[in-house]
C-alpha positions in Angstrom: -1.8 23.8 -38.7 -1.4 20.9 -36.4 -4.0 19.8 -34.0 -4.2 20.7 -31.1 -3.4 24.4 -31.5 -1.5 26.2 -28.7 -4.8 27.8 -27.6 -6.4 24.4 -27.4 -3.4 23.0 -25.6 -3.6 25.8 -23.0 -7.4 25.2 -22.6 -6.9 21.5 -22.1 -4.1 22.2 -19.5 -6.3 24.5 -17.5 -9.2 22.0 -17.7 -6.9 19.3 -16.4 -5.6 21.5 -13.6 -9.1 22.4 -12.5 -10.2 18.7 -12.7 -7.2 17.6 -10.6 -7.7 20.3 -8.1 -11.2 18.9 -7.3 -9.5 15.8 -5.9 -8.1 17.9 -3.1 -11.4 19.3 -1.8 -12.9 18.1 1.5 -15.7 15.5 1.1 -19.3 16.5 1.6 -20.6 15.8 5.1 -23.8 14.4 3.8 -26.1 16.2 6.2 -24.1 15.4 9.4 -24.2 18.2 11.9 -21.3 18.7 14.2 -22.0 19.3 17.8 -20.9 22.6 19.1 -20.1 23.4 22.7 -20.0 26.7 24.5 -17.2 25.5 26.8 -13.7 26.8 25.9 -11.1 24.4 24.7 -8.9 22.8 27.3 -5.3 23.9 27.1 -2.2 22.5 28.8 0.0 25.0 30.6 2.6 24.4 33.2 2.6 27.0 36.0 4.2 27.4 39.3 7.6 26.6 40.7 7.5 23.0 39.6 7.0 23.9 36.0 10.7 24.5 35.3 11.6 21.3 37.1 9.0 19.2 35.2 10.3 20.5 31.8 13.9 19.6 32.7 12.7 16.1 33.7 10.7 15.8 30.5 13.7 16.8 28.4 16.0 14.4 30.2 13.5 11.5 29.7 13.1 12.3 26.0 16.9 12.2 25.5 17.1 8.9 27.4 14.2 7.4 25.4 15.8 8.5 22.2 19.1 6.8 22.9 17.8 3.5 24.0 17.9 1.2 20.8 15.2 -1.1 21.9 12.8 1.8 22.3 13.9 3.4 19.0 13.7 0.2 16.8 10.7 -1.4 18.5 8.2 -0.2 15.9 5.4 -0.3 18.4 5.8 -3.9 19.3 7.9 -3.3 22.4 10.4 -5.9 21.0 13.9 -5.4 19.6 13.8 -4.7 15.8 10.0 -4.9 16.0 10.1 -8.7 16.1 7.4 -10.1 18.3 8.2 -13.8 17.5 11.6 -15.1 18.6 11.6 -17.5 15.6 12.0 -14.6 13.3 15.3 -13.4 14.9 17.1 -16.4 13.3 16.4 -15.5 9.7 16.8 -11.8 10.3 20.4 -12.4 11.5 21.2 -15.5 9.5 20.3 -14.3 6.0 22.7 -11.2 6.0 25.5 -13.4 7.4 25.0 -16.0 4.6 24.9 -13.4 1.9 28.1 -11.8 3.4 29.9 -15.2 3.4 28.9 -15.9 -0.2 30.0 -12.4 -1.3 33.3 -12.7 0.5 34.0 -16.0 -1.3 33.0 -14.6 -4.6 35.2 -11.5 -4.2 38.2 -13.6 -3.2 37.9 -15.5 -6.5 37.9 -12.4 -8.6 41.1 -11.1 -10.1 42.0 -7.7 -8.7 43.2 -6.2 -11.9 41.8 -2.8 -12.8 39.4 -3.0 -15.8 40.3 0.5 -16.9 44.0 -0.1 -16.5 44.2 -1.1 -20.2 42.7 2.2 -21.4 45.0 4.1 -23.6 45.1 7.7 -22.3 46.5 9.0 -25.7 43.3 8.0 -27.6 40.5 10.5 -27.6 
């Protein structure tokens, strides 16, 4: 019989699963006590005749903000492409252009024959 046996393998698997599950438990609070309040939680609810108008305005503003590229690609900096230093725009634009020019020159030098064109279809 080879070691470990199937029973031993199952026992080790269960032990590993239990040990890994302990990693997903919440940490102990260490004696900290949370403050509790008797006040009810604040909720936000639009009421009245302006509620429908406000939701339409919010939807229109969300669509406008989603379509503006500078707002979408700002990454929290408020700048285009998230670049907060104007000196970085040069390498961001120049490096892809240089790589494209080098690749275009390389591909022009290549012969355009098909590598698999010489494959004999009759051979199996």
